[in-house]
Biotite code that builds the C-alpha atoms (Angstrom):
import biotite.structure as struc

atoms = struc.array([
    struc.Atom([-149.556, -16.363, 183.300], chain_id="A", res_id=1, res_name="MET", atom_name="CA", element="C"),
    struc.Atom([-147.881, -14.023, 180.833], chain_id="A", res_id=2, res_name="PRO", atom_name="CA", element="C"),
    struc.Atom([-146.230, -15.188, 177.611], chain_id="A", res_id=3, res_name="ASN", atom_name="CA", element="C"),
    struc.Atom([-142.459, -16.146, 178.581], chain_id="A", res_id=4, res_name="ILE", atom_name="CA", element="C"),
    struc.Atom([-139.865, -15.933, 176.177], chain_id="A", res_id=5, res_name="VAL", atom_name="CA", element="C"),
    struc.Atom([-136.399, -17.680, 176.782], chain_id="A", res_id=6, res_name="ILE", atom_name="CA", element="C"),
    struc.Atom([-133.383, -16.739, 175.066], chain_id="A", res_id=7, res_name="THR", atom_name="CA", element="C"),
    struc.Atom([-131.075, -18.924, 173.619], chain_id="A", res_id=8, res_name="GLU", atom_name="CA", element="C"),
    struc.Atom([-128.359, -18.177, 176.308], chain_id="A", res_id=9, res_name="GLU", atom_name="CA", element="C"),
    struc.Atom([-130.902, -19.111, 179.040], chain_id="A", res_id=10, res_name="GLU", atom_name="CA", element="C"),
    struc.Atom([-131.667, -22.425, 177.091], chain_id="A", res_id=11, res_name="LEU", atom_name="CA", element="C"),
    struc.Atom([-127.868, -23.092, 177.278], chain_id="A", res_id=12, res_name="ARG", atom_name="CA", element="C"),
    struc.Atom([-127.812, -22.400, 181.016], chain_id="A", res_id=13, res_name="TYR", atom_name="CA", element="C"),
    struc.Atom([-130.874, -24.692, 181.538], chain_id="A", res_id=14, res_name="ALA", atom_name="CA", element="C"),
    struc.Atom([-129.181, -27.489, 179.735], chain_id="A", res_id=15, res_name="ALA", atom_name="CA", element="C"),
    struc.Atom([-125.863, -26.850, 181.854], chain_id="A", res_id=16, res_name="LEU", atom_name="CA", element="C"),
    struc.Atom([-128.175, -26.798, 185.091], chain_id="A", res_id=17, res_name="PHE", atom_name="CA", element="C"),
    struc.Atom([-129.679, -30.171, 183.956], chain_id="A", res_id=18, res_name="GLU", atom_name="CA", element="C"),
    struc.Atom([-126.485, -31.691, 183.247], chain_id="A", res_id=19, res_name="SER", atom_name="CA", element="C"),
    struc.Atom([-125.164, -30.718, 186.495], chain_id="A", res_id=20, res_name="ILE", atom_name="CA", element="C"),
    struc.Atom([-128.295, -31.406, 188.787], chain_id="A", res_id=21, res_name="THR", atom_name="CA", element="C"),
    struc.Atom([-130.018, -34.107, 186.938], chain_id="A", res_id=22, res_name="GLY", atom_name="CA", element="C"),
    struc.Atom([-133.211, -31.780, 187.168], chain_id="A", res_id=23, res_name="ILE", atom_name="CA", element="C"),
    struc.Atom([-134.836, -29.932, 184.322], chain_id="A", res_id=24, res_name="THR", atom_name="CA", element="C"),
    struc.Atom([-135.653, -26.381, 185.255], chain_id="A", res_id=25, res_name="PRO", atom_name="CA", element="C"),
    struc.Atom([-139.147, -24.952, 184.615], chain_id="A", res_id=26, res_name="ARG", atom_name="CA", element="C"),
    struc.Atom([-137.520, -21.746, 183.586], chain_id="A", res_id=27, res_name="ASP", atom_name="CA", element="C"),
    struc.Atom([-134.270, -19.957, 183.764], chain_id="A", res_id=28, res_name="THR", atom_name="CA", element="C"),
    struc.Atom([-133.917, -16.192, 184.028], chain_id="A", res_id=29, res_name="ILE", atom_name="CA", element="C"),
    struc.Atom([-130.567, -14.227, 183.532], chain_id="A", res_id=30, res_name="ILE", atom_name="CA", element="C"),
    struc.Atom([-130.359, -11.183, 185.957], chain_id="A", res_id=31, res_name="ASP", atom_name="CA", element="C"),
    struc.Atom([-127.567, -8.961, 184.742], chain_id="A", res_id=32, res_name="ASP", atom_name="CA", element="C"),
    struc.Atom([-128.196, -6.516, 187.358], chain_id="A", res_id=33, res_name="LYS", atom_name="CA", element="C"),
    struc.Atom([-127.199, -8.751, 190.093], chain_id="A", res_id=34, res_name="TYR", atom_name="CA", element="C"),
    struc.Atom([-124.948, -11.059, 188.020], chain_id="A", res_id=35, res_name="ASN", atom_name="CA", element="C"),
    struc.Atom([-126.719, -13.950, 188.595], chain_id="A", res_id=36, res_name="ARG", atom_name="CA", element="C"),
    struc.Atom([-128.864, -16.871, 186.895], chain_id="A", res_id=37, res_name="VAL", atom_name="CA", element="C"),
    struc.Atom([-132.107, -17.937, 188.558], chain_id="A", res_id=38, res_name="ILE", atom_name="CA", element="C"),
    struc.Atom([-133.511, -21.397, 187.871], chain_id="A", res_id=39, res_name="PHE", atom_name="CA", element="C"),
    struc.Atom([-136.938, -22.374, 188.556], chain_id="A", res_id=40, res_name="ILE", atom_name="CA", element="C"),
    struc.Atom([-137.756, -25.903, 189.485], chain_id="A", res_id=41, res_name="VAL", atom_name="CA", element="C"),
    struc.Atom([-140.771, -28.039, 190.534], chain_id="A", res_id=42, res_name="ASP", atom_name="CA", element="C"),
    struc.Atom([-141.982, -28.158, 194.114], chain_id="A", res_id=43, res_name="LYS", atom_name="CA", element="C"),
    struc.Atom([-139.744, -30.094, 196.466], chain_id="A", res_id=44, res_name="ASN", atom_name="CA", element="C"),
    struc.Atom([-136.779, -30.058, 193.982], chain_id="A", res_id=45, res_name="PHE", atom_name="CA", element="C"),
    struc.Atom([-134.869, -27.232, 195.179], chain_id="A", res_id=46, res_name="ALA", atom_name="CA", element="C"),
    struc.Atom([-132.809, -29.311, 197.766], chain_id="A", res_id=47, res_name="PRO", atom_name="CA", element="C"),
    struc.Atom([-131.836, -31.990, 195.137], chain_id="A", res_id=48, res_name="LEU", atom_name="CA", element="C"),
    struc.Atom([-130.964, -29.077, 192.598], chain_id="A", res_id=49, res_name="ALA", atom_name="CA", element="C"),
    struc.Atom([-128.740, -27.309, 195.144], chain_id="A", res_id=50, res_name="VAL", atom_name="CA", element="C"),
    struc.Atom([-127.083, -30.748, 196.143], chain_id="A", res_id=51, res_name="GLY", atom_name="CA", element="C"),
    struc.Atom([-125.343, -31.759, 199.217], chain_id="A", res_id=52, res_name="LYS", atom_name="CA", element="C"),
    struc.Atom([-123.505, -29.116, 201.013], chain_id="A", res_id=53, res_name="ASN", atom_name="CA", element="C"),
    struc.Atom([-124.519, -26.962, 198.044], chain_id="A", res_id=54, res_name="GLY", atom_name="CA", element="C"),
    struc.Atom([-122.069, -28.793, 195.621], chain_id="A", res_id=55, res_name="ILE", atom_name="CA", element="C"),
    struc.Atom([-124.141, -28.455, 192.433], chain_id="A", res_id=56, res_name="ASN", atom_name="CA", element="C"),
    struc.Atom([-124.656, -24.423, 193.023], chain_id="A", res_id=57, res_name="ILE", atom_name="CA", element="C"),
    struc.Atom([-120.775, -24.516, 193.311], chain_id="A", res_id=58, res_name="ARG", atom_name="CA", element="C"),
    struc.Atom([-120.192, -26.159, 190.214], chain_id="A", res_id=59, res_name="ARG", atom_name="CA", element="C"),
    struc.Atom([-122.831, -24.046, 188.421], chain_id="A", res_id=60, res_name="LEU", atom_name="CA", element="C"),
    struc.Atom([-121.122, -20.901, 189.696], chain_id="A", res_id=61, res_name="ARG", atom_name="CA", element="C"),
    struc.Atom([-117.816, -22.166, 188.309], chain_id="A", res_id=62, res_name="GLU", atom_name="CA", element="C"),
    struc.Atom([-119.178, -22.846, 184.834], chain_id="A", res_id=63, res_name="HIS", atom_name="CA", element="C"),
    struc.Atom([-121.386, -19.747, 184.714], chain_id="A", res_id=64, res_name="LEU", atom_name="CA", element="C"),
    struc.Atom([-119.103, -17.190, 186.094], chain_id="A", res_id=65, res_name="GLY", atom_name="CA", element="C"),
    struc.Atom([-122.061, -15.902, 187.806], chain_id="A", res_id=66, res_name="LYS", atom_name="CA", element="C"),
    struc.Atom([-124.122, -16.617, 190.821], chain_id="A", res_id=67, res_name="ASP", atom_name="CA", element="C"),
    struc.Atom([-126.642, -19.353, 190.548], chain_id="A", res_id=68, res_name="ALA", atom_name="CA", element="C"),
    struc.Atom([-129.822, -19.308, 192.610], chain_id="A", res_id=69, res_name="GLU", atom_name="CA", element="C"),
    struc.Atom([-132.742, -22.093, 192.814], chain_id="A", res_id=70, res_name="VAL", atom_name="CA", element="C"),
    struc.Atom([-136.356, -21.138, 193.553], chain_id="A", res_id=71, res_name="VAL", atom_name="CA", element="C"),
    struc.Atom([-139.142, -23.573, 193.925], chain_id="A", res_id=72, res_name="GLU", atom_name="CA", element="C"),
    struc.Atom([-142.093, -22.748, 191.672], chain_id="A", res_id=73, res_name="TYR", atom_name="CA", element="C"),
    struc.Atom([-145.433, -22.099, 193.415], chain_id="A", res_id=74, res_name="GLY", atom_name="CA", element="C"),
    struc.Atom([-148.967, -22.350, 191.763], chain_id="A", res_id=75, res_name="GLU", atom_name="CA", element="C"),
    struc.Atom([-150.161, -19.330, 193.258], chain_id="A", res_id=76, res_name="THR", atom_name="CA", element="C"),
    struc.Atom([-148.715, -15.843, 193.604], chain_id="A", res_id=77, res_name="PRO", atom_name="CA", element="C"),
    struc.Atom([-148.477, -16.023, 197.278], chain_id="A", res_id=78, res_name="GLU", atom_name="CA", element="C"),
    struc.Atom([-146.671, -19.436, 197.222], chain_id="A", res_id=79, res_name="ASP", atom_name="CA", element="C"),
    struc.Atom([-144.453, -18.479, 194.453], chain_id="A", res_id=80, res_name="PHE", atom_name="CA", element="C"),
    struc.Atom([-143.560, -15.092, 196.262], chain_id="A", res_id=81, res_name="ILE", atom_name="CA", element="C"),
    struc.Atom([-142.884, -17.040, 199.564], chain_id="A", res_id=82, res_name="ARG", atom_name="CA", element="C"),
    struc.Atom([-140.485, -19.359, 197.642], chain_id="A", res_id=83, res_name="ASN", atom_name="CA", element="C"),
    struc.Atom([-138.759, -16.660, 196.135], chain_id="A", res_id=84, res_name="ALA", atom_name="CA", element="C"),
    struc.Atom([-138.095, -14.763, 199.392], chain_id="A", res_id=85, res_name="LEU", atom_name="CA", element="C"),
    struc.Atom([-136.907, -17.709, 201.267], chain_id="A", res_id=86, res_name="TYR", atom_name="CA", element="C"),
    struc.Atom([-135.230, -18.248, 203.688], chain_id="A", res_id=87, res_name="PRO", atom_name="CA", element="C"),
    struc.Atom([-136.921, -15.238, 205.119], chain_id="A", res_id=88, res_name="ALA", atom_name="CA", element="C"),
    struc.Atom([-140.113, -16.627, 207.160], chain_id="A", res_id=89, res_name="LYS", atom_name="CA", element="C"),
    struc.Atom([-143.076, -14.710, 205.517], chain_id="A", res_id=90, res_name="ILE", atom_name="CA", element="C"),
    struc.Atom([-146.236, -14.563, 207.906], chain_id="A", res_id=91, res_name="THR", atom_name="CA", element="C"),
    struc.Atom([-148.602, -13.693, 205.041], chain_id="A", res_id=92, res_name="SER", atom_name="CA", element="C"),
    struc.Atom([-148.990, -12.604, 201.558], chain_id="A", res_id=93, res_name="ILE", atom_name="CA", element="C"),
    struc.Atom([-151.973, -10.408, 200.111], chain_id="A", res_id=94, res_name="LYS", atom_name="CA", element="C"),
    struc.Atom([-152.348, -9.530, 196.450], chain_id="A", res_id=95, res_name="ILE", atom_name="CA", element="C"),
    struc.Atom([-154.128, -6.342, 195.763], chain_id="A", res_id=96, res_name="THR", atom_name="CA", element="C"),
    struc.Atom([-155.277, -4.762, 192.609], chain_id="A", res_id=97, res_name="LYS", atom_name="CA", element="C"),
    struc.Atom([-154.310, -1.141, 192.032], chain_id="A", res_id=98, res_name="LEU", atom_name="CA", element="C"),
    struc.Atom([-156.542, 1.618, 190.304], chain_id="A", res_id=99, res_name="PRO", atom_name="CA", element="C"),
    struc.Atom([-154.305, 1.397, 187.374], chain_id="A", res_id=100, res_name="SER", atom_name="CA", element="C"),
    struc.Atom([-155.188, -2.352, 186.670], chain_id="A", res_id=101, res_name="ASP", atom_name="CA", element="C"),
    struc.Atom([-151.849, -3.367, 187.964], chain_id="A", res_id=102, res_name="GLY", atom_name="CA", element="C"),
    struc.Atom([-151.292, -5.812, 191.060], chain_id="A", res_id=103, res_name="LYS", atom_name="CA", element="C"),
    struc.Atom([-149.080, -5.395, 194.152], chain_id="A", res_id=104, res_name="VAL", atom_name="CA", element="C"),
    struc.Atom([-148.229, -7.976, 196.736], chain_id="A", res_id=105, res_name="ALA", atom_name="CA", element="C"),
    struc.Atom([-148.142, -6.924, 200.631], chain_id="A", res_id=106, res_name="ILE", atom_name="CA", element="C"),
    struc.Atom([-145.750, -9.692, 202.187], chain_id="A", res_id=107, res_name="ALA", atom_name="CA", element="C"),
    struc.Atom([-145.857, -9.600, 206.073], chain_id="A", res_id=108, res_name="THR", atom_name="CA", element="C"),
    struc.Atom([-142.656, -10.519, 207.778], chain_id="A", res_id=109, res_name="VAL", atom_name="CA", element="C"),
    struc.Atom([-141.378, -10.140, 211.265], chain_id="A", res_id=110, res_name="SER", atom_name="CA", element="C"),
    struc.Atom([-139.222, -7.177, 211.951], chain_id="A", res_id=111, res_name="GLU", atom_name="CA", element="C"),
    struc.Atom([-136.162, -9.702, 212.559], chain_id="A", res_id=112, res_name="ASP", atom_name="CA", element="C"),
    struc.Atom([-136.750, -11.409, 209.387], chain_id="A", res_id=113, res_name="GLU", atom_name="CA", element="C"),
    struc.Atom([-137.105, -8.240, 207.193], chain_id="A", res_id=114, res_name="LYS", atom_name="CA", element="C"),
    struc.Atom([-133.414, -7.993, 206.430], chain_id="A", res_id=115, res_name="ALA", atom_name="CA", element="C"),
    struc.Atom([-133.356, -11.471, 205.116], chain_id="A", res_id=116, res_name="VAL", atom_name="CA", element="C"),
    struc.Atom([-136.297, -10.932, 202.911], chain_id="A", res_id=117, res_name="ALA", atom_name="CA", element="C"),
    struc.Atom([-134.533, -7.718, 201.563], chain_id="A", res_id=118, res_name="ILE", atom_name="CA", element="C"),
    struc.Atom([-131.051, -9.438, 201.162], chain_id="A", res_id=119, res_name="GLY", atom_name="CA", element="C"),
    struc.Atom([-127.761, -7.632, 200.540], chain_id="A", res_id=120, res_name="LYS", atom_name="CA", element="C"),
    struc.Atom([-128.083, -4.644, 198.350], chain_id="A", res_id=121, res_name="ASN", atom_name="CA", element="C"),
    struc.Atom([-131.973, -5.584, 198.011], chain_id="A", res_id=122, res_name="GLY", atom_name="CA", element="C"),
    struc.Atom([-130.964, -8.915, 196.045], chain_id="A", res_id=123, res_name="LYS", atom_name="CA", element="C"),
    struc.Atom([-133.724, -11.228, 197.440], chain_id="A", res_id=124, res_name="ASN", atom_name="CA", element="C"),
    struc.Atom([-136.699, -8.802, 197.256], chain_id="A", res_id=125, res_name="ILE", atom_name="CA", element="C"),
    struc.Atom([-135.556, -7.779, 193.731], chain_id="A", res_id=126, res_name="ASN", atom_name="CA", element="C"),
    struc.Atom([-135.622, -11.555, 192.802], chain_id="A", res_id=127, res_name="ARG", atom_name="CA", element="C"),
    struc.Atom([-139.077, -12.038, 194.100], chain_id="A", res_id=128, res_name="ALA", atom_name="CA", element="C"),
    struc.Atom([-140.361, -8.918, 192.229], chain_id="A", res_id=129, res_name="ILE", atom_name="CA", element="C"),
    struc.Atom([-138.772, -9.918, 188.910], chain_id="A", res_id=130, res_name="LEU", atom_name="CA", element="C"),
    struc.Atom([-140.597, -13.626, 189.229], chain_id="A", res_id=131, res_name="LEU", atom_name="CA", element="C"),
    struc.Atom([-143.753, -12.144, 190.478], chain_id="A", res_id=132, res_name="ALA", atom_name="CA", element="C"),
    struc.Atom([-143.806, -9.788, 187.312], chain_id="A", res_id=133, res_name="LYS", atom_name="CA", element="C"),
    struc.Atom([-142.781, -12.659, 185.021], chain_id="A", res_id=134, res_name="ARG", atom_name="CA", element="C"),
    struc.Atom([-145.287, -14.824, 186.287], chain_id="A", res_id=135, res_name="TYR", atom_name="CA", element="C"),
    struc.Atom([-148.078, -13.333, 187.427], chain_id="A", res_id=136, res_name="PHE", atom_name="CA", element="C"),
    struc.Atom([-148.107, -9.602, 186.365], chain_id="A", res_id=137, res_name="ASP", atom_name="CA", element="C"),
    struc.Atom([-147.388, -8.096, 189.887], chain_id="A", res_id=138, res_name="ILE", atom_name="CA", element="C"),
    struc.Atom([-145.782, -4.740, 189.730], chain_id="A", res_id=139, res_name="GLU", atom_name="CA", element="C"),
    struc.Atom([-144.420, -4.641, 193.149], chain_id="A", res_id=140, res_name="SER", atom_name="CA", element="C"),
    struc.Atom([-143.877, -6.431, 196.382], chain_id="A", res_id=141, res_name="ILE", atom_name="CA", element="C"),
    struc.Atom([-144.182, -4.369, 199.774], chain_id="A", res_id=142, res_name="LYS", atom_name="CA", element="C"),
    struc.Atom([-142.716, -5.657, 203.116], chain_id="A", res_id=143, res_name="LEU", atom_name="CA", element="C"),
    struc.Atom([-144.649, -4.921, 206.138], chain_id="A", res_id=144, res_name="THR", atom_name="CA", element="C"),
])
């Protein structure tokens, strides 16, 4: 796993997340491109973090003035990418080394789930790429 540096602003957002949800995030990432904050939580904690009928996410959005997203951590790159692309149903994920020493993930998704995996304006696939780079040095994700 690469060395992850958390900014002071991300720490403040993490504290706000914890005060609203009662869950300590593993990581907090500010994504200015999509005006959102992504919170990484431990496995099985996403439903608790989101809250009943999404109440915690709504509260976070009000306080942050940005969109708030929750992704469950995955120990393997495949699990983490699958979680980052949720709610798209991923059939399989294969990590391939590139000649340039980089890595690419190839995610297989059914044709009717492809739009969900990509998201509006590429929001979902870009979230998965951002997290794959941050945690596993994976340069890109291809959907097939």
